[in-house]
N, C-alpha and C positions, 0 to 999 in steps of 0.2 A: 524415605529413599527415593527417588526419581529414578523413573524408568527407564533401563536402557532405549537410545535413538533406534535401535533396532527394531522395536515394536512398534514403531511409526508405520501404518500401511503404507504398501510401496504405492509411486506413482504410476498409475498405470497410463499417463499421457493422453486422460479424458478430460475435458473441461470441468466437471467434476458438478456440486451444487455447495455455493458455502453461505454463512450465516453472517452477515456485519452486525455488528451491535456498535452505536455512536454514542460514547459517553463526553458529553459537549463541557463538561467544567473541566477549566486550566485554575492553578496557583496565579499566575500572570500569563499575560499576550504575551509573544517576540513579536519586536518588529518588522518582521520579515513574514510572517505568518498570515495567510488569509485564507486557513481551514476554521473550520464555524467552532469554535472556542470561544467561552465564555468565563469572565471572573465576578466569583460572588464571593462578597466579602460576609453573606451570613452564611452559617450550616445548611449545606444543602438536603433535602428531604429523603434522604436515598431510600426508603419503605415506599414513599408515593410514588417517584420515580419506576423502583422496581416494579412497581404494582402496575402502570403505565405500560412498561416497555414491554412485560408479559401479556397484556391484554391486546398490543400492538401485533405482537408475536403470533395470536391466534386471530388473528385478521390475517397477517402474510401467510399462514398456513393455508385458511381458505383461497386465497390466491393461487398460491404453489402448487397444491395436491399435495399428495404423499410423495416424498423426496428422500433419499437417503443422503445424508450432509456429511460434506468430506473433508469440510475444514470450517472454521470459525474464528471470527478477529474482533478483537474488541478492543476499538479507534477513538481517536477523540481530538483534542481534548487530550485530557489524561487519565485515562482509567486506572491508572495506580491510586489513583484517589479514593478508587472505590474500598469497601469495605471488604474483604475476604467474604464474607456473607454474601454481599450484594452478589458476588459475580459468581456465588456456588448458585444462588438462587437463578442467576438468568441461563444459567447452562444448562439446571433444570427443566427451564423452559422450554429450553432446544429440544431437550430429549425428550419431553414433553408431547411437541409436535411433531416432531419430523425422527424417522428413526435414524439414529447415532452410533454407529459401530462405535467398538473401544479400539484406541490407537490412531484417532484420526488429530490433526495438527490444532489447538487451540493457541490462538497468540493471542497475547495481551502488548500492549503499548505502554511502556513506562518512563519516566522522566529521573536522571538520576537521583534529585531532589527527595522523591516521592519514597524512595526505595529503603526499607527497612528489613531486616532479615524476619523477624515475626510476620510482616505482612506478606512476603514474597514466599514463603513457606504457608501461609495461609491459600494463597492464591492456587500454590500449586497442588494442596489437599484438596482445594475446590475443580481440580481438572486443569489447569493452563498448564501447558506442557513446553511451552516457547515463549519468550520474551522477544520485546524490539524494543531496545534503549537509545532514548533520543541523547545520544552525545552531543552530535553535531559539529564537535571540535577537539583540538587535543593541544590547544594550548588557550592558555585563560585570558589573554587581552583578546584574542576573538571571540572566544566565550563571552566576556563582558557584552563588545560589539553587536553579537547578535541576538542580546538582552536575556541569556539563559542565567538560571538562577545559580547554578552548581561551578563546582574547578573542576579543573581536571582529575586532582586528587578525588574527590565525592566519584567522578565520572567511573576512574578505574576499579572504585573500590564495587561500586555497584555492577559493572561488569564482572571483578572475580567473585560475586555474590553471586550473580545471575547464571555461572556458571555452575556452581556449586549443587546449586537448587533445579535448576529445569534442564531435562535432556536438550534442550535446542535455546539456541541465543542470537538476535541478531544486533549491531545497530547502525546508525546512521552518521553519517558524517556530510557536511556543507563544504562544497570548495568552490573555486571562482571567485574569492572573497577577495576585496580591496587589497591591493598589493602584494598579493599573495605569489611566491615563485613557484615554479614547477622543480626546482630541488625544495624549497621547502614543503612540499604538497606530496613529493616522494619519498619524505622522511617520515613526515605524519602518515600516510597510508602504511609504511612498512611498519610504523611502529603500533597502528591499529590492528593489523594483523596478523604481527606477534602474540597479541591477548588470545590466542588460540580460539580465537573467531573464524566460524564455517559459512557467515553470510554476513557482508556487508551492504546496506542500501546508500549509495552516494549521488549527492545531489548537486546540481549545480545552483547556485544562490540565483534566485532572480526575482526581480523587484515590481513586485504587484499591487496593483492598482487598489487603493483604499487601505494601504499598510501605510506606517510611520515612515517606513523605509520609501515609500514612494515619492512623497513630498521632500523629502533630503536629499534623495536622486534627483529628482528635478532640480532641486536649488544648487545642484554641485556640490551639495555636502558629503554625498557618497559617491565615491569613483569606480565602478564595477570593471574588469577584465575587459577589453574591448573584444570583437567577435574571432579576430584571428588567438587572441593569446586565451580564450577562454577555450577555443576549438583545440589550440595545441595541451592544456590541461587535461581535457577528454580524452584524448587520444593517451597521455599518458597516465591516464587512470587505467586505459584497457591495458595499454603494454605490462604497468605494476602487477595489476591486480592476477594476468595472466601468467605472470612471469612467476608469481606468490604462491599458484594454484587455488586462485579463485576468481575462476574467470567471468565475465559477464554474459547473463542467458537474459535478459532483458538489458535495455538503453539503460538504467539506472542499480541492476541490481547483481550481485554477483555472491558465487558462493561456489564450495567444492562439490563435488559431484555428490545429489543424492540430498543435500543440505538447501535445495528452492524450498523459498516460501509457496505452499501449497494453494494458500486461500488466492495470496495473487497470482498465480497460474491459472486460477478459477478466473478470474477478471481477462487475464491477455487472451485464454484460449476462447474467449467470449462463452464461458459456462454464464449458469442462470446462477442468481445470488438472492437472498430475501435480505432488504436495508430495513434495519430498526431502529428507533431512535430519531434525534433532531437532526435533522438535515440530511439524515441517509439518503443513498440513492439505492436500488435495486433493477434488477433483470430477471422478470420472469414470463417464461415460456406456455404460449397463453394460442393452442393450436399449432397454425402457422406463423402467427404473430408473436413476439415479445414484446412485453409489457414493461413499459420503463415507469416506475413509480418514485417520487420523489416526494420526503415530508417534510414541514415546518422548520425552518432553521430555531426559531427562537424557543429555546428551554420550555419556557414556563407556556407560553402561547401553546407550543407543540402538545406539553403535560394536560392541559385545559381540553384541548381536541381530541386527545385520545380519551380522556375522563367523560368525555359529551359524546363522543360518537365512535369510539370504539379504536380508531387509528387518526395520524396527525397527517395522513398524504395531502399535499396540496397537488399533484399530478402524479395521472394514469393514463400514460400516453400508450398507445399500441403502434410500434415500429413494423412497419411493412418489410417487405425481401428488402427494396433496394436500401435502406435506411439499416437495416441488420448487417446486409453483405458488404456496407464501408465501415460501419461500427467493428465488423468482424476482420478485416484491413489495417484501420488505425490501432486497433489492440492488438491483432496478431504479427504486426509486422515488428512490434517492438520488441520480440522474442529471439532469438539466437535459434530456437528450431522454425521460424516462420509461421507461413500461415498454411492451413490444408487447402490447397487448390478446390478440390472437390468438394468440398465444403461451402467455398467461396463460389463456386459454381453453380452449386443446387441454390444458395440464396438469392443470388442475382438473375440467374438464370442466362447466362453468358459466358464467355471465355474472356481473358483478358487482350484488352484492346492489343493485337499486335505490334501496331507501329510503336506505339507509347512501351509496350515490354521491353520492345529490341533498344530502342535508344537508353534507356533506362540499364540496359544488360549491356550493351556496348560501352557505355559512360562507366561505366564499375558500380553503378548504386543499387542494384539487384542482383540476387543470382537466381538459378533451381538448384533444388537439391532434388535431383532424379525428375521422374513426370509429376509428382506428387506435391512437393511443397516451393512456396516461393519465399525468399527472404530478403531483408537489406544486407549491405555488405556494410564493413564499418565505413567506408567513406558514405554511402548510403542513410546511416546512423545520424548523419551531423547535419543532415537535411530532409529526417523523417517527414515531417511534416507535408512535404512538396514531393516528396515520392508516392504517400500515401494519398495525395489530390489527384496525382496523374495517373496515376491507377485505376482510380475511383472513378475516373469520367467515362 
């Protein structure tokens, strides 16, 4: 029996310390995806990769020092292609190297095509208490366009199963698809929320260089909504989710109060996290600096590096106060709760430029929450990168 949601440790509002584990393998590569995911037609040696994950975990523990873990995220790729015993071994490794209290959030990403009741129960028994499903669309034509291997029927079956087995569940949808109207998106979004969902991640379709969609878009074979229509879809998304009780707590993430993703809040509140596995990124505080870590992307190359040297890292950069304060703004302004000004001032050694702040305030892009916090308005969220660039100068 899944433990009740109430057993989840409360959100203290602090950034916390997360552990991210990247499983890089997928059954197929989606044409819009630029994540570090790889298709292997031979069976993956899970035992060998598990040993490497645990070895790199040991190195990350040496860099981070003793920490209390507040969340774990198994991302990818498709982590639900892992055997439950592999997941259990990885979670045991986290508990061995850091303090891991009972009741922390442990999330696994899953695709509806790799969902089986027995496997889901195995993941739950291993300790996973939150699943994030890559649904992406609730009509079969658009699922086919997006290169997904599941149908709407598969997706809804997976959602139902996840609700039965895990205390918490989220799923992703992609909007701003070709020819998508606001009315059609309204219906699809209300349908998604009706499935007893307490968290949704809603992303605009972006055409990323290096993906099959990039070439098709450049050749005029894929026409995405123009900037004005995309903005209207974004605004409709905010209105619908607010009305249905899942307001945005971050630019692309919506939740009922208390159901926010603790792990992603660690990123956006600019906390520390250990990134383990091929292509994983991390941020680890070292005195007054923060170390940015990046590991080798190619899975087999990463595996050999770890076996030979103890980790697969290709970058270990120390970020000074200016870089940290810029990252804090970039991440924190994505949140509805905004940025802790005192923390930003402590890192940057200065106050926000009064003229730039006044300009953004007068034009309705930002607002103050008392004297302690600064956040983007809904209007500001539409031009978030420009707002961050203005304030960071």
